[in-house]
Backbone as a ProteinNet text record, in pm:
[ID]
protein_1_A
[PRIMARY]
MGLNQDCIENFLRRLRSQHSLNPGMTDGGFASHPSLSPSSLDFSIQIFDQVSSTNETLWTLLAAGAPPGTVVIATRQTAGKGQRGRQWDSSPGGLYLSLALTPNLSARDALLLTLCSAWGLATTFRAYNIPVSLKWPNDLILEGYKLGGILTETKIHQGQITKAVVGVGINWSNPVPETGINLQTFLGDRPHPEITSLEMLAALTLWAVASGYQTFDEKGVGTLLPSYQNLMVGIGQPVAVEGSAGVVLGVGDTGELRVRLTPSSSPDPNSTFTSASTIEEIELMPGTINQGYPILRA
[TERTIARY]
4872.1	4762.4	4640.1	4522.4	4399.4	4348.4	4240.2	4177.8	4114.6	4118.1	4060.5	3921.5	3818.3	3680.6	3646.8	3696.5	3668.7	3720.5	3838.2	3894.6	3806.1	3757.9	3670.1	3545.4	3483.6	3360.5	3385	3501.8	3534.9	3548.9	3612.7	3624.4	3486.2	3397.3	3262.2	3187.6	3202.9	3137.2	3190	3318.7	3375.2	3319	3304.4	3248	3105.6	3027.9	2889.4	2881.2	2966.3	2955	3013.9	3123.7	3190	3127.6	3065.2	3010.2	3115.5	3237.9	3347.9	3365.7	3295.8	3313.6	3204.7	3240.6	3141.1	3160	3088.3	3087.6	2995.2	3043.8	2959.4	2923.7	2858.5	2807.2	2910.5	3032.9	3139.5	3251.8	3359.7	3473.2	3577.3	3538.1	3633.5	3642.5	3564.6	3575.1	3488.1	3543.9	3468.3	3376.7	3268.7	3177.9	3122.3	3048.3	3006.6	2885.5	2806.2	2686.2	2718.8	2632	2661.4	2679.3	2759	2786.5	2664.4	2662.8	2555.8	2597.6	2524.5	2555.7	2463.7	2520.4	2436.2	2371.6	2290.8	2237.7	2130.6	2075.7	1966.2	2015	2147.1	2201.1	2292.1	2257.5	2341.7	2427.8	2558.7	2650.1	2663.2	2660.2	2687.7	2807.4	2923.9	3049.8	3092.9	3131	3188.6	3322.4	3426	3561.4	3609.5	3669.9	3721.8	3869.8	3945.1	4085.1	4097.9	4018.9	4026.8	3890.9	3849.8	3727.2	3755.8	3666.5	3681	3659.8	3549.9	3527.8	3431.1	3448.1	3360.5	3217.4	3200.5	3065.7	2996.2	3065.7	3006.8	2971.2	3060.3	3033.7	2913.1	2901.6	2788.5	2657.1	2655.7	2533.2	2490.4	2585.9	2553	2490.1	2544.8	2488.3	2348.5	2326.6	2194.3	2091.9	2133.1	2042.5	2003.2	2089.6	2061.1	1987.7	1951.1	1870.6	1942.2	2066.2	2138.2	2067.4	2064.8	1991.1	2074.2	2008.3	2084.8	2175.7	2288.6	2389	2492.4	2470	2570.5	2694.5	2810.1	2937.5	3028.5	3092.6	3196.1	3328.1	3429.1	3564.6	3658.1	3752.5	3846.6	3989.1	4079.9	4222.1	4272.7	4212.6	4257.4	4139.2	4134.4	4038	4115.7	4063	4128.6	4071.1	3951.9	3889.2	3820.1	3891.9	3837.1	3816.1	3713.7	3682.4	3639.1	3659.1	3617.5	3507.5	3494.5	3392.5	3412.6	3300.6	3298.5	3380	3388.4	3453	3604.2	3664.9	3810.2	3864.6	3979.6	4039.8	4090.5	4066	4115.2	4217.6	4343.4	4449.3	4418.5	4412	4362.2	4457.4	4581.9	4681.1	4665.8	4716.1	4705.9	4766.5	4705	4748.3	4651.5	4560.4	4456.6	4327	4234.1	4100.7	4005.9	3937.9	3842.1	3713.6	3611	3492.9	3367.9	3259.3	3129.5	3021.6	2926.8	2816.5	2684.3	2586.8	2454	2358.8	2285.7	2185.5	2053.8	1944.3	1813.8	1756.7	1810.6	1767.2	1629.1	1557.9	1428.2	1450.8	1502	1543.1	1492.8	1465.8	1437.8	1566.2	1550.2	1666.1	1746.1	1680	1750.5	1845.7	1830.3	1915.3	2027.7	2051.3	2149.1	2288.1	2327.3	2460.7	2480.8	2371.3	2382.3	2427.1	2404.6	2455	2607.6	2668.9	2814.7	2861.6	2792.8	2834.8	2822.3	2713.6	2698.5	2799.1	2832.7	2935.3	3071.1	3104.5	3232.3	3239.8	3130.2	3126.7	3145.9	3077.7	3093.3	3236.8	3302.1	3441.1	3534.6	3519.7	3610.2	3596	3472.9	3453.5	3502.3	3488.4	3539.6	3691.4	3757.7	3903.4	3949	3879.6	3918.2	3901.4	3804.4	3790	3908.6	3984.7	4105.7	4231.4	4218.1	4331.8	4400.4	4321.2	4370.4	4291.4	4352.8	4278.3	4237.9	4145	4096.2	4001.3	4018.1	3926.2	3859.9	3768.6	3690.3	3708.6	3731.7	3730.9	3602.6	3517.6	3387.8	3405.7	3317.6	3216.8	3259.9	3368	3387.7	3528.1	3618.6	3756.9	3788.7	3869.2	3919.8	4061.9	4089	4214.6	4290.1	4418.9	4504.7	4634.4	4661.3	4780.4	4789.1	4675.1	4670.1	4673.3	4682.6	4692.1	4572	4550	4432	4456.1	4375.6	4379.8	4284.5	4171.5	4072.2	3960.9	3866.1	3753.3	3631.3	3520.3	3389.8	3323.5	3264.3	3183.2	3048.2	2944	2808.4	2731	2667.3	2583.7	2444	2342	2204.2	2118.5	2010.2	1901.2	1779.5	1714.4	1604.4	1477.7	1366.7	1235.8	1135.1	1072.5	970.4	1020.5	1141.6	1197.1	1250.7	1250	1300.2	1418.8	1514.4	1627.3	1581.5	1586.5	1542.7	1659.1	1776.3	1896.5	2015.7	2113.2	2237.4	2355.3	2464	2591.3	2692.1	2749.6	2852.2	2986.9	3069.7	3203.6	3306.2	3399	3503.2	3639.2	3733.9	3872.7	3958.6	4040.3	4127.8	4268.4	4366	4505.5	4554.1	4592.5	4645.7	4796.9	4842.9	4987	5024.1	4928.6	4951.4	5033.8	5105	5175.5	5074.4	5114.5	5024.7	5099.3	5025.8	5089.4	5136.1	5204.6	5259.4	5151.2	5027.9	4916.1	4847	4893.3	4826.1	4908.5	4845.2	4909.1	4844.6	4922.1	4858.7	4870.9	4781.1	4770	4891.3	4948.4	5063.6	5179.6	5199.1	5304.3	5273.5	5149.1	5110	5126.1	5089.9	5093.7	5229.8	5321.8	5445.8	5529.8	5528.7	5613.1	5546.5	5423.8	5353.7	5385.5	5423.1	5454.4	5332.3	5214.7	5091.1	4989	5000.7	4907.9	4764.1	4673.5	4532.2	4465.9	4511.4	4460.6	4576.9	4559.5	4672.1	4669.3	4559.6	4551.4	4449.7	4458.1	4360.9	4222.3	4216.6	4087.4	4021.1	4099.7	4044.7	3996.5	4073.8	4033.2	3902.6	3886.6	3763.1	3643.5	3659.2	3549.2	3511.9	3612.2	3584.9	3517.6	3557.3	3497.9	3350.7	3317.7	3177.5	3097.1	3151.1	3084.3	3060	3161.6	3155.3	3052	3050.5	2954.4	2812.2	2790.5	2657.1	2615.7	2709.6	2678.3	2646	2723	2695	2557.9	2521.6	2389.2	2279.7	2298.5	2195.3	2177.1	2287.8	2278.1	2196.8	2227.2	2153.5	2006.5	1978.8	1842.5	1761.4	1822.9	1750.8	1747.7	1855.6	1866.8	1849.8	1863.1	1833.1	1950	1926.5	2031.4	2069.6	1977.8	2007	2112.9	2126	2231.5	2357.9	2341.8	2456.4	2542.9	2482.2	2561.6	2652	2604	2696.9	2817.5	2794.1	2904.7	2998.1	2942	3024.4	3112	3052.8	3127.7	3237.7	3218.3	3323.6	3448.3	3430.4	3540.5	3592.3	3534.7	3558.7	3674.7	3766.6	3872.5	3819.4	3875.2	3844.7	3744.2	3671.3	3575.6	3652	3606.7	3672.9	3786	3818.7	3929.1	3880.2	3966.8	3926.9	3922.3	3828.6	3816.5	3782.9	3802.8	3764.5	3657	3548.8	3437.2	3411.8	3447.7	3430.1	3489.8	3607.6	3675.1	3633.2	3533.2	3488.4	3549.5	3594	3652.8	3543.3	3568.5	3470.9	3536.5	3454.8	3498.6	3402.8	3457.1	3374.7	3307.8	3174.3	3097	3062.2	3043.8	3000.9	2921.4	2823.8	2745.5	2597.6	2522.8	2379.9	2299.4	2167.7	2080	2073.6	2105.5	2106.9	2248.7	2348.5	2485.3	2572.1	2515.6	2596.3	2691.7	2799.9	2896.6	2847.2	2840.8	2799.2	2921.3	2912.7	3022.4	2967	3038.4	3003.3	3097.1	3040.2	3118.7	3137.7	3250.2	3282.1	3290.9	3262.5	3266.2	3403	3402.9	3527	3529.8	3646.1	3660.2	3675.6	3712.3	3727	3665.8	3533.4	3465.4	3489.3	3483.5	3493.7	3365.3	3373	3250.8	3177.5	3246.4	3182.8	3122.6	3140.2	3088.8	2936.6	2874.6	2728.1	2684.4	2781.4	2749.1	2754.9	2695	2676.1	2757.3	2877.9	2955.1	3027.9	3006.6	3078.7	3043.2	2919.2	2878.4	2812.3	2786.5	2717.3	2787.1	2761.4	2805.2	2693.4	2727	2626.5	2664.1	2566.7	2589.8	2532.2	2612.4	2570.3	2593.9	2531.1	2553.8	2602.4	2710.6	2777.4	2768	2747.3	2751	2896.1	2924.1	3060.4	3109.8	3238.2	3298.4	3310	3253.1	3253.8	3387.7	3450	3579.2	3674.9	3803.4	3907.3	3999.4	3998.8	4081.9	4225.6	4248.9	4385.1	4441.4	4565.7	4638.4	4782.6	4855.6	4800.9	4717.4	4630.2	4547.9	4559.7	4536.7	4550.6	4415	4401.5	4276.9	4262.6	4140.6	4118.3	4134.3
613.5	697.2	678.1	671.1	650.2	777.8	761.9	875.7	970.2	1098.2	1200.4	1235.3	1196.4	1218	1365.2	1446.6	1590.5	1652.1	1608	1660.9	1625.1	1500.8	1459.7	1545.4	1564.4	1642.2	1789	1842	1980.2	1995.1	1898.4	1902.8	1896.7	1813.2	1804	1936	2000.9	2130.8	2233.7	2229.5	2322.8	2296.1	2170.5	2137.4	2188.1	2170.8	2216.2	2368.4	2437.4	2583.4	2651.4	2599.2	2664.5	2629.7	2512.5	2465.7	2474.6	2436.4	2449.8	2327.1	2218.4	2093.5	2076.5	2040.2	2022.8	1891.7	1784.4	1664.8	1687.3	1754.4	1803	1697.4	1740.4	1648.1	1611.8	1663.9	1625.4	1564.8	1524	1468.8	1576	1702.5	1810.4	1865.8	1817.7	1866.1	1988	2106.8	2227.8	2265.4	2334.2	2388.5	2519.1	2589.5	2723.8	2724.6	2617.4	2619.8	2580.8	2614.2	2583.3	2433.5	2401	2260.3	2191.7	2060.6	1980.4	1937.1	1976.7	1939.7	1828.1	1720	1610.7	1646.7	1753.3	1810.6	1723.9	1628.3	1549.1	1435.8	1418.6	1306.7	1358.1	1327	1361	1240.5	1261.9	1153.3	1133.8	1008.9	971.7	877.8	931.3	861.4	783.6	658.8	575.3	522.2	543.1	505	390	291.6	173.3	157	105.2	75.8	-43	-148.5	-269.3	-338.2	-379.8	-457.1	-567.7	-665.1	-766.4	-701.9	-627.9	-544.6	-433.8	-317.7	-205.6	-233.2	-301.6	-336.5	-425	-528.8	-622.2	-551.6	-465	-391.3	-299.4	-234.5	-144.2	-220.4	-337.1	-417.5	-454.2	-483	-513.7	-393.2	-275.7	-153.2	-125.3	-148.3	-126.8	-222.7	-346	-443.5	-401.8	-323.2	-275.5	-141.7	-90	30.9	156	145.1	263.5	321.1	452.5	516.6	524.6	553.8	583.6	703.2	703.8	806.2	762.6	647.1	593.6	553.5	585.8	561.3	482.1	381.2	307.4	328.9	371.8	387.3	308.1	237.6	158.1	187.3	181	193.5	70.1	-43.8	-170.5	-265	-345.6	-454.9	-587.2	-683.7	-815	-908.9	-876.1	-960.6	-873.1	-769.5	-682.4	-759.6	-719.8	-792.4	-696.1	-742.5	-666.4	-740.3	-710.9	-776.7	-927.8	-999.2	-1145.7	-1210	-1142.4	-1200.6	-1198.1	-1130.2	-1123.3	-1047.9	-1092.3	-1027.3	-889.1	-791.9	-655.4	-629.4	-609.4	-581.8	-451.7	-458.1	-344.6	-309.1	-284	-248.7	-103.1	-64.2	75.3	172	288.5	389	407.1	310.2	323	372.9	411.1	450.3	333.6	290.5	180	230.9	249.6	325.3	262.9	264.6	218.2	316.9	339.5	434.3	363.9	386	326.1	419.5	362.7	436.3	359.7	430.8	365.6	406.9	350.5	390.7	336.7	410.7	364.9	314.2	191.2	136.5	-5.9	-42	-181.1	-262	-388.6	-476	-487.3	-476.6	-488.2	-372	-263.4	-146.5	-140.2	-249.6	-247.9	-206.6	-249.9	-218.1	-68.2	4.3	148.7	220.7	161.4	221.4	225.5	120.3	119.1	221.6	228.1	320.5	466	501.4	641.2	677.3	580.2	605.2	626	541.4	553.5	686.2	724.2	850.7	968.7	965.4	1073.2	1085.6	972.3	974.3	1028.8	981	1025.1	1174.2	1224.8	1366.6	1452.5	1401.1	1474.5	1483.4	1371.5	1374.4	1468.3	1467.7	1555.4	1702.7	1732.6	1870	1912.1	1815.3	1841.2	1809.3	1813.9	1797.3	1662.4	1560.5	1422.6	1347.1	1314.8	1267.2	1120	1092.4	956	917.9	798.1	740.2	617.8	555.4	444	319.9	210.3	80.2	9.9	-20.1	-80.9	-207.2	-226.7	-130.5	-49.8	-91.1	-41.8	3	11.1	44.3	188.8	251.9	386.7	374.3	438.4	422.8	554.6	547.1	664.4	625.4	691.5	663	515.8	454	316.4	213.6	257.7	165.3	182	82.4	83.3	167.7	271.2	357.5	308.8	252.7	210.2	132.2	91.5	14.3	30.9	-18.7	-4.7	-141.6	-169	-289.6	-248.1	-264.5	-230.7	-357.5	-357.7	-471.1	-419.6	-501.9	-456.7	-558.3	-508.2	-590.1	-565	-672	-661.2	-721.2	-650.1	-698.8	-675.4	-782.6	-776.3	-700.4	-733.5	-676.8	-535.9	-476.2	-341.1	-343.7	-257.4	-241.7	-157.3	-215	-143.4	-79.3	-141.1	-86.6	-119.1	-30	-53.5	-5.8	-76.4	-37.3	-23.1	97.6	124.8	128.4	29.2	23.6	75.9	156.3	216.1	192.6	146.7	138.3	221	310.3	396.9	394.4	378.8	376.8	518.8	541.6	672.4	664.4	603.1	587.2	442.2	353.2	211.2	149.2	40.7	-31.2	-85.6	-87.5	-136.2	-239	-330.8	-424.8	-353.3	-425	-362.6	-311	-360	-312	-190.2	-145.8	-38.1	89.2	194.4	323.9	386.5	461.6	533.4	683.9	757.5	901	978.2	936.6	1011.1	1005.1	889.6	878.8	968.9	967.2	1049.2	1198.3	1240.2	1381.5	1425.5	1331.9	1358.5	1470.3	1492	1594.3	1731.7	1740.9	1869.1	1954.3	2080.2	2164.5	2193	2194.1	2219.5	2112.4	1993.5	1885.1	1920.6	1877.9	1913.4	1838.6	1719	1641.7	1620.7	1658.7	1666.8	1565.7	1492.2	1398.9	1290	1182.4	1074.8	1121.4	1213.4	1268	1347.9	1427.7	1502.9	1407.1	1302.1	1202	1135.1	1104.5	1041.9	1133.4	1262.6	1357.8	1370.8	1381.7	1392.8	1267.5	1153	1027.2	1020	1054.7	1056.5	1155	1272.6	1375.7	1325.9	1260.1	1215.1	1105.2	1006.4	896.5	949.2	1034.5	1090.8	1179.2	1256.4	1341.5	1259.5	1150.9	1063.7	1001.7	956.8	897.1	1001	1121.5	1224.2	1264.9	1273.4	1306.1	1200.7	1075	964.9	968.2	992.3	992.1	1107.1	1223.7	1341.3	1353.6	1311.5	1335.2	1209	1093.1	968.4	910	787	712.1	775.8	846.1	908.5	1016.3	1077.6	1176.1	1109.1	1012.5	948.1	871	785.6	692.3	761.9	862.3	928.5	988.7	1048	1106.9	999.7	888	775.1	726.2	712.6	661.5	757.6	888	984.4	961.6	901.3	876.5	733.1	654.1	509.3	471.3	391	334.6	209.8	179.7	52.2	57.1	167.3	172.4	166.8	78.2	59.4	-41.3	-92.2	-186.7	-330.4	-417.1	-557.1	-635.4	-729.2	-818.9	-958.6	-1057	-1194.1	-1239	-1294.4	-1342	-1488.2	-1577.1	-1720.8	-1764.6	-1714.4	-1752.2	-1674.5	-1588.3	-1506.7	-1367.5	-1313.2	-1179.3	-1074.4	-964	-856.6	-722.5	-617.9	-480.9	-417.9	-347.8	-281.2	-158.6	-150.5	-38.4	65.9	22.8	114.6	41.4	112.6	59.6	66.9	-40.1	-45.1	28.4	34.4	115	68.5	-57.9	-106.3	-137.5	-86.1	-91.5	-201.8	-292.6	-400.4	-345.6	-420.3	-381.4	-424.8	-331.7	-361.5	-399.5	-514.7	-565.3	-609.4	-573	-621.5	-736.7	-855.2	-971	-969.6	-1018.7	-1020.2	-1163.2	-1184.3	-1320.1	-1384.7	-1515.2	-1590.6	-1707.1	-1727.6	-1840.5	-1972.7	-1966.4	-2090.2	-2068.9	-2065.5	-2035.4	-2142.4	-2099.9	-2192.4	-2275.1	-2408.5	-2489.6	-2484	-2440.1	-2432.4	-2294.7	-2200.8	-2066.3	-2064.2	-1980.7	-1966.4	-1861.7	-1798.5	-1691.9	-1742	-1666.1	-1711.4	-1629.4	-1588.7	-1494.9	-1561.6	-1690.8	-1757.6	-1698.1	-1658.5	-1613.2	-1476.3	-1419.8	-1292.1	-1199.3	-1069.4	-971.5	-956.6	-975.4	-979.5	-882.6	-806.9	-721.5	-788.7	-794.2	-858.3	-762.3	-791.7	-716.7	-813.1	-775.5	-864	-811.1	-901.7	-868.3	-869.2	-803.8	-806.5	-949.3	-968.3	-1099.4	-1180.9	-1132.1	-1208.5	-1199.7	-1079.3	-1061	-993.9	-1003.2	-942.4	-860.8	-727.3	-640.7	-633.1	-657.5	-656.2	-517	-514.3	-388.7	-404.8	-294.1	-158.9	-149.8	-49.6	-29.4	114.9	138.9	271.9	324.4	455.9	517.9	498.9	461.8	440.9	571.9
4661.3	4712.1	4622.6	4685	4610.2	4546.1	4473.9	4407.2	4508.8	4477.7	4565	4513.5	4588.1	4544.3	4534.9	4627.9	4623.1	4494	4449	4324.2	4204.8	4201.3	4091.3	4088.8	4205.4	4211.7	4179.7	4215.2	4179.2	4027.8	3963.6	3817.7	3752.5	3806.6	3751.2	3767.2	3881	3902	3801.8	3775.4	3677.5	3538.2	3503.5	3372.6	3360.9	3466.5	3463.4	3453.4	3526.2	3532.2	3409.7	3358.5	3246.7	3111.9	3102.6	2975.3	2864.3	2900.9	2805.7	2719.5	2753.1	2681.3	2577.8	2456.9	2352.4	2278.2	2320.8	2236.7	2118.9	2015.1	1906.7	1805.2	1698.3	1598.3	1492.7	1505.8	1414	1494.5	1425.1	1496.8	1526.2	1523.5	1540.8	1680.8	1777.2	1913.7	1936.9	1924.4	1950.7	1835.7	1865.7	1765	1818.5	1735.9	1774.4	1866.3	1864.9	1947.4	2091.4	2188.7	2327.8	2349.9	2450.4	2478.2	2535.9	2518.7	2575.9	2714.9	2815.1	2952.8	2998.2	3053.4	3101.6	3235	3232.3	3355.6	3419.9	3342.5	3396.1	3485	3497.1	3572.6	3683	3808.5	3921.6	3956.1	3969	3998.8	4149.6	4191.2	4330.2	4327.5	4363.5	4340.9	4463.4	4441	4546.4	4497.8	4577.9	4539.8	4627.4	4563.1	4631.1	4597.6	4693.1	4666.4	4572.7	4598.2	4516.2	4512.1	4394.4	4375.4	4274.7	4267.6	4163.2	4026.9	4012.5	3894.5	3933.2	3872.5	3906	3859.2	3747.1	3702.9	3805	3849.7	3945.6	4075.7	4122.5	4246.6	4230.3	4115.5	4093.1	4085.4	4023.9	4020.5	4162.2	4248.4	4387.9	4456.9	4432.7	4491.3	4437	4308.2	4249.5	4309	4333.4	4394.3	4535.3	4599.3	4734.9	4733.9	4616.2	4607.4	4561.7	4515.6	4467.9	4344.2	4331	4219.9	4092.3	3977.9	3856.4	3880	3815.5	3841.5	3943	4007.1	4097.7	4017.6	4072.8	4006.3	4099.6	4045.8	4118.2	4046.5	4122.8	4070	4160.3	4100.4	4177.8	4134.2	4231.8	4200.1	4127.8	4160.4	4101.1	4090.7	3986.2	3971.9	3971.3	4043.2	4044.6	3939.4	3888.3	3786	3682.1	3637.9	3534.7	3405.9	3332.5	3209.3	3100.4	2977.5	2861	2787.7	2658.1	2577.2	2577.2	2579.3	2573.1	2683.6	2800.1	2916.3	2915.1	2817.4	2812	2932.4	2983.5	3098.7	3061.4	3148.6	3129.5	3238.9	3199.4	3295.8	3368.3	3500.7	3578.4	3691.5	3656.3	3756.7	3798	3916	3960.8	3859.9	3850.4	3754.6	3640.3	3620.6	3519.4	3580.8	3493.4	3538.3	3516.5	3623.2	3618.4	3681.3	3599.5	3639	3579.6	3656.2	3606.8	3648.2	3556.1	3576.3	3553.2	3643.7	3632	3558.3	3461.9	3385.5	3388	3363.3	3346.9	3211.2	3104.7	2970.3	2936.9	2855.7	2804.9	2662.7	2654.4	2526.1	2510.1	2385.3	2354	2368.8	2406	2421.9	2292.4	2178.4	2050.6	2026.1	2102.6	2086.8	2189.6	2260.8	2369.7	2323	2204.8	2154.4	2135.8	2112.7	2092.4	2219.1	2336.6	2460.4	2460	2410.5	2399.5	2297.7	2182.8	2078.2	2120.9	2189.9	2230.5	2340.4	2425.5	2527.4	2461.9	2365.2	2294.7	2220.3	2153.6	2081.7	2176.9	2291.6	2388.8	2436.6	2460.1	2506	2398.2	2275.4	2168.4	2141.7	2136.7	2109.5	2225.7	2347.4	2463.4	2459	2434.9	2425.1	2314.6	2202.6	2091.7	2128.2	2212.8	2260.1	2345.6	2394.9	2472.7	2392.3	2259.7	2168.4	2182	2210.7	2214.7	2108.6	1993.9	1877.1	1885.2	1973.2	1991.5	1878.2	1825.1	1728.1	1790.2	1715.3	1767.9	1683.1	1748.2	1683	1725.1	1626.7	1656.8	1737.9	1840.2	1886.3	2007.4	2076.6	2212.8	2247.9	2151.6	2184.5	2150.3	2237.3	2215.9	2162.7	2048	1977.1	1974.7	2005.2	2001.1	1930.2	1820.1	1738.3	1698.2	1673.3	1629.2	1739.6	1864.6	1977.9	2070.4	2152.8	2239.7	2364.1	2377.4	2494.7	2602.8	2562.8	2660.7	2595.3	2677.2	2627	2715.4	2664.9	2731.1	2740.1	2854.3	2870.7	2926.9	2845.8	2887.4	2919.8	3035.6	3078.4	3109.2	3083.6	3099.4	3172.8	3232.2	3283.5	3195.3	3154.3	3058.6	3118.3	3098.8	3143.8	3032.9	2988	2882.8	2759.9	2721	2598.9	2609.7	2731	2751.1	2847.4	2822.4	2914.3	3032.6	3150.2	3270.1	3345.3	3340.4	3403.4	3315.5	3320.7	3246.1	3329.4	3316.4	3377.4	3264.3	3253.9	3152.8	3223.1	3195	3252.9	3154.5	3205.6	3120.6	3184.7	3104.2	3147.2	3053.7	3109.7	3029.1	3089.6	3002.5	3046.5	3074.6	3199.7	3238.6	3257	3367.4	3389.2	3412.1	3399.4	3423.1	3310.7	3340.3	3233.3	3132	3004.3	2898.5	2814.2	2749.6	2657	2531.9	2443.7	2323.7	2229.4	2247.5	2165.8	2227	2345.5	2416.8	2423.7	2474.4	2495.1	2617.1	2696.6	2806.9	2787	2851.4	2826.1	2875.7	2987.5	3037.7	2939.6	2877.6	2776.6	2658	2613.1	2497.9	2527.9	2649	2684.9	2738.4	2750.8	2822.8	2767.3	2636.3	2575.4	2568.5	2614.8	2605.9	2729.2	2709.2	2825.7	2912	2850.1	2924.8	2887.3	2944.7	2907.7	2941.4	2852	2867.3	2982.2	3012.6	3126.7	3221.5	3346.7	3439.5	3552.4	3567.4	3679.6	3650.6	3726.2	3713.9	3756.1	3851.8	3895.4	3782.8	3712.7	3599.7	3490.9	3464.8	3366.7	3407.7	3535.7	3583.8	3562.7	3594.6	3576.3	3428.9	3342.3	3199.7	3145.1	3195.9	3150.2	3187.7	3311.1	3352.9	3267.8	3250	3170.1	3027.8	2971.8	2833.5	2813.4	2902.7	2890	2904.9	3004.8	3025.4	2908.5	2853.3	2738.9	2615	2595.5	2482.5	2491.9	2612.5	2630.8	2611.2	2666.1	2652.3	2506.1	2431.5	2289	2215.1	2241	2178.6	2218.8	2346.7	2396.9	2335.4	2318.6	2271.6	2118.8	2051.8	1908.5	1824.9	1888.1	1819.5	1742.4	1695.3	1627.6	1494.3	1431.3	1303.5	1313.1	1428	1451.7	1503.1	1592	1655.8	1557.2	1474.6	1394.1	1291.4	1216.9	1124.3	1195.5	1313.6	1387.8	1441.5	1488	1532.4	1417.3	1299.3	1185.1	1140.3	1161.3	1130.5	1214.8	1332.2	1424.5	1418.3	1333	1333.1	1242	1294.6	1212.2	1142.2	1026.8	961.2	849.1	832.1	721.6	589.3	501	373.2	375.8	495	504.2	485.2	431.6	410.8	541.8	549.4	664	612	696.6	664	761.1	708	789.8	754.4	846.2	824.1	689.6	660.5	537.4	414.6	427.4	315.1	324.2	209.9	206.8	206.2	272.7	276.3	301.4	299.3	323.2	423.8	523.1	623.9	562.3	578.2	524.5	629.5	753.2	858.2	963.2	1021.9	1133.6	1099.8	1131.9	1107	1213	1192.4	1278.1	1422.7	1450	1588	1635.4	1563.7	1610.7	1554.6	1473.7	1417.1	1311.2	1286.5	1185	1047.3	953.5	817.5	733.4	669.2	587.4	452.5	345.5	212.6	176.8	157.7	117.1	-34	-77.7	-220.1	-270.3	-399.1	-453.1	-436.5	-417.2	-400.6	-498.7	-559.4	-651.8	-579	-450	-371.2	-233.3	-223.5	-97.7	7.1	133.1	245.5	251.7	241.8	243.7	376.7	483.2	614.5	643.4	550.8	573.2	562.2	644.3	640.2	539.3	472.6	379.7	236.5	147.6	9.8	-88.1	-46	-127	-242.9	-264.4	-372.5	-507.7	-524.6	-657.7	-656.1	-538.4	-532.3	-433.6	-450.7	-351.6	-249.3	-124.3	-18.3	91.9	143.1	259.2	382.6	488.7	613	729.1	842.3	965.1	1071.9	1139.7	1233.4	1375.9	1469.8	1611.3	1660.2	1772.9	1826.9	1847.9	1824.7	1842.6	1716.6	1605.6	1481.1	1409.4	1414.7	1349.8	1446.4	1416.2	1498.5	1408.9	1427	1344	1392.2	1521.3	1573.4	1593.6	1646	1671.8	1626.7	1597.9	1581.2	1454	1449.9	1331.9	1288.2	1160.3	1104.8	1061.9	1070.7	1025.4	875.4	831.9	687.9	611.8
[MASK]
++++++++++++++++++++++++++++++++++++++++++++++++++++++++++++++++++++++++++++++++++++++++++++++++++++++++++++++++++++++++++++++++++++++++++++++++++++++++++++++++++++++++++++++++++++++++++++++++++++++++++++++++++++++++++++++++++++++++++++++++++++++++++++++++++++++++++++++++++++++++++++++++++++++++++

């Protein structure tokens, strides 16, 4: 059976009216101040049984005049993809969703769209007692395993992002590889699970991505990045970059990974870095290093 659109929209109405969700400025979920509601964005949801990818389908709808806030959700993707074109297994039982935004951002800040979406998702899950952490830049981590991921795509004109599509895949009841985890398994032993259906998960995901974007848009990168880093796994852990040893420091102002390289007695002659004799701090784009799974919180 496919997703029930009325149920998703009912959950969204409850979120708007109750204001019970708080993607706050810490990694603790709830806080004392009122929740941030993504009230400036109206969702227009379209559900499909099967698509090649929800991102691709949404771009087609945008080209035909669909407005920001348009959402594509699919029961199955036949050509789902993750970062750098990697295949994303998209069997029935998972959540496969894409949301259209029209951010007013410089192209150099494109990576921050992924980070604010990831932050919104992690803080939302934590508000529901699901301790999700973040693996830079786009993975959702639960108990050291991959719960989901984000793929953000943009259209750029004269150095500005004019349209963006944020795609999210989250494991609900679908089969997962040994590096993955799904929410039903995690929640299975709880007598009163906080998330009870794929429709509820879809509503929370939309709310979370929109809230993360609104927080970034209103409060800026100076507020977003410290909170993102509070939820980030891997800070302080060793990594290898082109044969050079380093330590993860955090995230830079435009979303790159900050790494401190350490001197090496036998440097890689093919490395582009100069860590043979000096300590050097560098910033890396996604795809430069692979932390692997499972991973532990630093």
